[in-house]
DSSP file (Angstrom, degrees, kcal/mol; ACC not computed):
  #  RESIDUE AA STRUCTURE BP1 BP2  ACC     N-H-->O    O-->H-N    N-H-->O    O-->H-N    TCO  KAPPA ALPHA  PHI   PSI    X-CA   Y-CA   Z-CA
    1    1 A M              0   0    0      0, 0.0     2,-0.3     0, 0.0    46,-0.1   0.000 360.0 360.0 360.0 -74.6  117.3   99.8   87.0
    2    2 A V    >   -     0   0    0     41,-0.1     3,-1.7    42,-0.1    38,-0.0  -0.771 360.0 -79.9-130.1 178.3  116.1   96.8   88.8
    3    3 A K  T 3  S+     0   0    0      1,-0.3    37,-0.0    -2,-0.3    -1,-0.0   0.834 129.1  35.4 -49.2 -46.4  114.8   93.4   87.9
    4    4 A N  T 3  S-     0   0    0      2,-0.1    -1,-0.3     1,-0.0     0, 0.0   0.458  99.3-133.2 -92.6   0.0  111.2   94.5   86.9
    5    5 A E    <   +     0   0    0     -3,-1.7    -2,-0.1     1,-0.2    -1,-0.0   0.649  56.1 143.4  59.8  18.0  112.4   97.9   85.5
    6    6 A I        -     0   0    0      1,-0.1    -1,-0.2    -5,-0.0    -2,-0.1  -0.785  58.7-111.8 -86.5 126.7  109.6   99.7   87.4
    7    7 A P        -     0   0    0      0, 0.0     2,-0.3     0, 0.0    -1,-0.1  -0.331  39.1-160.3 -59.2 136.0  110.9  103.1   88.6
    8    8 A L        -     0   0    0      1,-0.0     2,-0.1     2,-0.0     3,-0.0  -0.803  16.5-118.7-115.3 156.5  111.2  103.2   92.4
    9    9 A T     >  -     0   0    0     -2,-0.3     4,-2.4     1,-0.1     5,-0.2  -0.451  38.7-104.3 -79.3 167.9  111.4  105.9   94.9
   10   10 A F  H  > S+     0   0    0      1,-0.2     4,-2.5     2,-0.2     5,-0.2   0.925 123.3  50.3 -57.7 -45.6  114.5  106.2   97.0
   11   11 A E  H  > S+     0   0    0      1,-0.2     4,-2.2     2,-0.2    -1,-0.2   0.886 110.5  48.5 -63.8 -40.5  112.7  104.7  100.0
   12   12 A E  H  > S+     0   0    0      2,-0.2     4,-2.5     1,-0.2    -1,-0.2   0.906 112.3  49.1 -65.4 -41.7  111.3  101.8   97.9
   13   13 A A  H  X S+     0   0    0     -4,-2.4     4,-2.4     2,-0.2    -2,-0.2   0.901 111.3  49.5 -64.7 -40.8  114.7  101.0   96.5
   14   14 A L  H  X S+     0   0    0     -4,-2.5     4,-2.2     2,-0.2    -2,-0.2   0.903 111.1  49.1 -66.1 -41.1  116.3  101.1  100.0
   15   15 A T  H  X S+     0   0    0     -4,-2.2     4,-2.2     2,-0.2    -2,-0.2   0.921 111.8  49.0 -62.3 -44.3  113.6   98.8  101.4
   16   16 A K  H  X S+     0   0    0     -4,-2.5     4,-2.5     1,-0.2    -2,-0.2   0.894 109.9  52.0 -62.9 -40.2  114.2   96.4   98.5
   17   17 A L  H  X S+     0   0    0     -4,-2.4     4,-2.4     1,-0.2    -1,-0.2   0.899 108.8  50.3 -63.4 -40.7  117.9   96.5   99.0
   18   18 A E  H  X S+     0   0    0     -4,-2.2     4,-2.5     2,-0.2    -2,-0.2   0.901 110.3  50.3 -63.2 -40.8  117.4   95.7  102.7
   19   19 A Q  H  X S+     0   0    0     -4,-2.2     4,-2.4     2,-0.2    -2,-0.2   0.917 110.9  48.6 -63.6 -43.8  115.2   92.7  101.8
   20   20 A I  H  X S+     0   0    0     -4,-2.5     4,-2.6     2,-0.2     5,-0.2   0.921 111.7  49.9 -61.6 -43.9  117.8   91.4   99.3
   21   21 A T  H  X S+     0   0    0     -4,-2.4     4,-2.6     1,-0.2    -2,-0.2   0.928 111.1  48.1 -61.5 -46.9  120.5   91.8  102.0
   22   22 A E  H  X S+     0   0    0     -4,-2.5     4,-1.3     1,-0.2    -1,-0.2   0.904 112.4  49.5 -61.1 -41.7  118.5   89.9  104.6
   23   23 A H  H  X>S+     0   0    0     -4,-2.4     5,-0.7     1,-0.2     4,-0.6   0.916 112.9  46.2 -64.6 -43.3  117.7   87.1  102.1
   24   24 A M  H ><5S+     0   0    0     -4,-2.6     3,-1.0     1,-0.2    -2,-0.2   0.889 111.1  52.4 -67.7 -38.1  121.3   86.7  101.1
   25   25 A E  H 3<5S+     0   0    0     -4,-2.6    -1,-0.2     1,-0.2    -2,-0.2   0.748  97.2  67.9 -69.2 -22.6  122.5   86.8  104.7
   26   26 A S  H 3<5S-     0   0    0     -4,-1.3    -1,-0.2    -3,-0.2    -2,-0.2   0.757  97.6-138.4 -69.2 -22.6  120.0   84.0  105.6
   27   27 A G  T <<5 +     0   0    0     -3,-1.0    -3,-0.1    -4,-0.6    -2,-0.1   0.580  69.7 117.9  78.1   9.8  122.0   81.6  103.5
   28   28 A S      < +     0   0    0     -5,-0.7     2,-0.3     2,-0.0    -4,-0.1   0.603  52.0  87.4 -86.2 -10.2  118.9   80.0  102.0
   29   29 A A  S    S-     0   0    0     -6,-0.4     2,-0.0    -5,-0.2     0, 0.0  -0.639  74.1-127.4 -91.5 146.4  119.6   81.0   98.4
   30   30 A G     >  -     0   0    0     -2,-0.3     4,-2.5     1,-0.1     5,-0.2  -0.191  36.9 -91.4 -77.5 178.8  121.7   78.9   96.0
   31   31 A L  H  > S+     0   0    0      2,-0.2     4,-2.6     1,-0.2     5,-0.2   0.932 124.5  46.9 -60.7 -49.9  124.6   80.3   94.1
   32   32 A A  H  > S+     0   0    0      1,-0.2     4,-2.1     2,-0.2    -1,-0.2   0.910 115.1  46.5 -62.0 -42.7  122.6   81.3   91.0
   33   33 A E  H  > S+     0   0    0      1,-0.2     4,-2.6     2,-0.2    -1,-0.2   0.890 112.0  51.5 -66.7 -38.5  119.9   83.0   93.0
   34   34 A S  H  X S+     0   0    0     -4,-2.5     4,-2.6     2,-0.2    -2,-0.2   0.906 109.8  49.1 -64.4 -42.0  122.6   84.8   95.2
   35   35 A L  H  X S+     0   0    0     -4,-2.6     4,-2.3     2,-0.2    -2,-0.2   0.907 112.4  47.9 -64.2 -41.5  124.4   86.1   92.1
   36   36 A S  H  X S+     0   0    0     -4,-2.1     4,-2.3     2,-0.2    -2,-0.2   0.915 113.1  47.8 -64.0 -43.6  121.1   87.4   90.6
   37   37 A A  H  X S+     0   0    0     -4,-2.6     4,-2.7     2,-0.2    -2,-0.2   0.893 110.7  52.1 -64.7 -40.1  120.2   89.0   93.9
   38   38 A F  H  X S+     0   0    0     -4,-2.6     4,-2.4     2,-0.2    -2,-0.2   0.914 109.4  49.7 -61.5 -43.3  123.7   90.6   94.2
   39   39 A Q  H  X S+     0   0    0     -4,-2.3     4,-1.8     2,-0.2    -2,-0.2   0.930 112.8  45.9 -62.3 -46.2  123.3   92.0   90.7
   40   40 A E  H  X S+     0   0    0     -4,-2.3     4,-2.0     1,-0.2    -2,-0.2   0.905 111.8  53.0 -63.3 -40.5  119.9   93.5   91.5
   41   41 A G  H  X S+     0   0    0     -4,-2.7     4,-2.3     1,-0.2    -2,-0.2   0.892 106.6  51.7 -62.0 -40.4  121.3   94.8   94.8
   42   42 A M  H  X S+     0   0    0     -4,-2.4     4,-2.3     2,-0.2    -1,-0.2   0.880 108.2  51.7 -65.6 -37.2  124.2   96.6   93.1
   43   43 A K  H  X S+     0   0    0     -4,-1.8     4,-2.3     1,-0.2    -1,-0.2   0.893 110.5  49.2 -64.0 -38.7  121.8   98.3   90.6
   44   44 A L  H  X S+     0   0    0     -4,-2.0     4,-2.8     2,-0.2    -2,-0.2   0.883 108.3  53.4 -67.3 -38.1  119.8   99.4   93.6
   45   45 A V  H  X S+     0   0    0     -4,-2.3     4,-2.7     2,-0.2    -2,-0.2   0.935 110.4  46.8 -60.8 -46.8  122.9  100.8   95.3
   46   46 A V  H  X S+     0   0    0     -4,-2.3     4,-2.4     2,-0.2    -2,-0.2   0.920 112.5  50.4 -62.0 -44.1  123.8  102.8   92.2
   47   47 A F  H  X S+     0   0    0     -4,-2.3     4,-2.3     1,-0.2    -2,-0.2   0.936 112.3  46.8 -58.9 -47.5  120.2  104.1   92.0
   48   48 A C  H  X S+     0   0    0     -4,-2.8     4,-2.4     1,-0.2    -2,-0.2   0.900 111.0  51.8 -64.1 -41.2  120.3  105.1   95.7
   49   49 A Q  H  X S+     0   0    0     -4,-2.7     4,-2.2     1,-0.2    -1,-0.2   0.916 110.2  49.4 -60.7 -43.1  123.7  106.8   95.3
   50   50 A N  H  X S+     0   0    0     -4,-2.4     4,-2.1     1,-0.2    -2,-0.2   0.903 110.4  50.1 -63.1 -41.6  122.4  108.8   92.3
   51   51 A E  H  X S+     0   0    0     -4,-2.3     4,-2.2     1,-0.2    -1,-0.2   0.896 110.9  49.3 -64.1 -40.2  119.3  109.9   94.2
   52   52 A L  H  X S+     0   0    0     -4,-2.4     4,-2.5     2,-0.2    -1,-0.2   0.881 109.3  52.2 -66.5 -37.9  121.4  111.0   97.2
   53   53 A E  H  X S+     0   0    0     -4,-2.2     4,-2.2     2,-0.2    -2,-0.2   0.894 109.3  49.9 -64.3 -39.7  123.7  112.9   94.9
   54   54 A K  H  X S+     0   0    0     -4,-2.1     4,-2.2     2,-0.2    -2,-0.2   0.924 111.4  48.7 -63.0 -44.0  120.7  114.7   93.4
   55   55 A A  H  X S+     0   0    0     -4,-2.2     4,-2.4     1,-0.2    -2,-0.2   0.907 110.5  50.9 -62.9 -41.9  119.4  115.6   96.8
   56   56 A E  H  X S+     0   0    0     -4,-2.5     4,-2.5     1,-0.2    -1,-0.2   0.904 109.3  51.4 -62.0 -41.4  122.9  116.9   97.9
   57   57 A G  H  X S+     0   0    0     -4,-2.2     4,-2.3     2,-0.2    -1,-0.2   0.903 109.2  50.0 -62.3 -41.6  123.0  119.0   94.7
   58   58 A T  H  X S+     0   0    0     -4,-2.2     4,-2.3     2,-0.2    -2,-0.2   0.914 110.6  49.8 -63.5 -42.6  119.6  120.5   95.5
   59   59 A I  H  X S+     0   0    0     -4,-2.4     4,-2.3     1,-0.2    -2,-0.2   0.919 110.5  49.8 -62.6 -43.4  120.6  121.3   99.1
   60   60 A K  H  X S+     0   0    0     -4,-2.5     4,-1.8     1,-0.2    -1,-0.2   0.905 109.8  51.5 -61.9 -40.8  123.8  123.0   97.8
   61   61 A E  H  < S+     0   0    0     -4,-2.3     4,-0.3     1,-0.2    -1,-0.2   0.906 110.4  48.7 -62.9 -41.3  121.7  125.0   95.4
   62   62 A L  H >< S+     0   0    0     -4,-2.3     3,-0.7     1,-0.2    -1,-0.2   0.893 114.2  45.8 -64.6 -39.5  119.4  126.1   98.2
   63   63 A M  H 3< S+     0   0    0     -4,-2.3    -1,-0.2     1,-0.2    -2,-0.2   0.754 107.9  57.0 -76.3 -24.2  122.3  127.1  100.4
   64   64 A E  T 3<  +     0   0    0     -4,-1.8     2,-0.4    -5,-0.2    -1,-0.2   0.332  67.3 130.9 -94.9   7.8  124.3  129.0   97.7
   65   65 A N    X   -     0   0    0     -3,-0.7     3,-1.6    -4,-0.3    -3,-0.0  -0.488  51.5-148.3 -63.6 119.4  121.6  131.5   96.8
   66   66 A V  T 3  S+     0   0    0     -2,-0.4    -1,-0.2     1,-0.3    -3,-0.0   0.681  92.2  57.4 -67.8 -19.3  123.4  134.8   96.9
   67   67 A F  T 3  S-     0   0    0      2,-0.2    -1,-0.3     1,-0.0     3,-0.1   0.448 110.7-116.8 -91.5   0.0  120.4  136.8   98.0
   68   68 A G  S <  S+     0   0    0     -3,-1.6     2,-0.3     1,-0.3    -2,-0.1   0.496  74.7 126.9  79.1   3.0  119.8  134.7  101.1
   69   69 A D        -     0   0    0      1,-0.0     2,-0.5     2,-0.0    -1,-0.3  -0.700  66.5-115.8 -92.5 145.2  116.5  133.5   99.8
   70   70 A L        +     0   0    0     -2,-0.3     2,-0.4    -3,-0.1    -8,-0.1  -0.688  42.6 173.8 -77.7 126.6  115.6  129.8   99.7
   71   71 A E        -     0   0    0     -2,-0.5     2,-0.5    -9,-0.2    -6,-0.1  -0.987  26.0-140.2-140.5 125.2  115.1  128.9   96.0
   72   72 A M        +     0   0    0     -2,-0.4     2,-0.3   -10,-0.0   -13,-0.1  -0.747  28.8 172.3 -87.5 125.5  114.5  125.5   94.5
   73   73 A T        -     0   0    0     -2,-0.5     2,-1.1   -15,-0.2     3,-0.1  -0.921  42.2-105.5-127.8 157.7  116.3  124.9   91.3
   74   74 A D     >  -     0   0    0     -2,-0.3     4,-2.5     1,-0.2     5,-0.2  -0.721  32.3-167.5 -84.0 101.2  116.8  121.8   89.2
   75   75 A F  H  > S+     0   0    0     -2,-1.1     4,-1.6     1,-0.2    -1,-0.2   0.872  82.5  49.4 -58.0 -42.7  120.4  121.0   89.9
   76   76 A I  H  4 S+     0   0    0      2,-0.2     4,-0.4     1,-0.2    -1,-0.2   0.949 114.1  42.8 -66.9 -50.0  120.7  118.4   87.1
   77   77 A E  H >> S+     0   0    0      1,-0.2     3,-1.1     2,-0.2     4,-0.5   0.899 112.5  54.0 -64.4 -40.8  119.2  120.6   84.3
   78   78 A K  H >< S+     0   0    0     -4,-2.5     3,-0.7     1,-0.3    -1,-0.2   0.861 109.0  48.6 -61.9 -36.6  121.2  123.7   85.4
   79   79 A N  T 3< S+     0   0    0     -4,-1.6    -1,-0.3    -5,-0.2    -2,-0.2   0.417  95.7  71.8 -88.9   2.2  124.5  121.9   85.3
   80   80 A R  T <4        0   0    0     -3,-1.1    -1,-0.2    -4,-0.4    -2,-0.2   0.684 360.0 360.0 -85.0 -19.0  123.9  120.4   81.8
   81   81 A D    <<        0   0    0     -3,-0.7    -1,-0.2    -4,-0.5    -2,-0.1   0.470 360.0 360.0 -71.9 360.0  124.4  123.8   80.2
C-alpha cells in the first residue's frame, strides 16, 4: 500500500499525498528521494481511487433499492457472486 504498509483511511492517505506533493514541488529532494516519493504517491493515488470507487458503489446501491428504502449493502461482497 504505502511505504510503512500501515493501513490508512482515505483522509489519511489524501493528507499524506498532499504532503508528498508539497515536498516534491519544493524542489528540495534529490532524484532518488523524488523517485521514491513519486512511487509512494502513486500507491496512495491508487488506494484513494479504490476507496472512492467503493464509496460510489455504496451510493449506487443505496439509490437503487427498488422499495425506495435506504439500505446499506456491501457492494464489493455482493458483486463477487
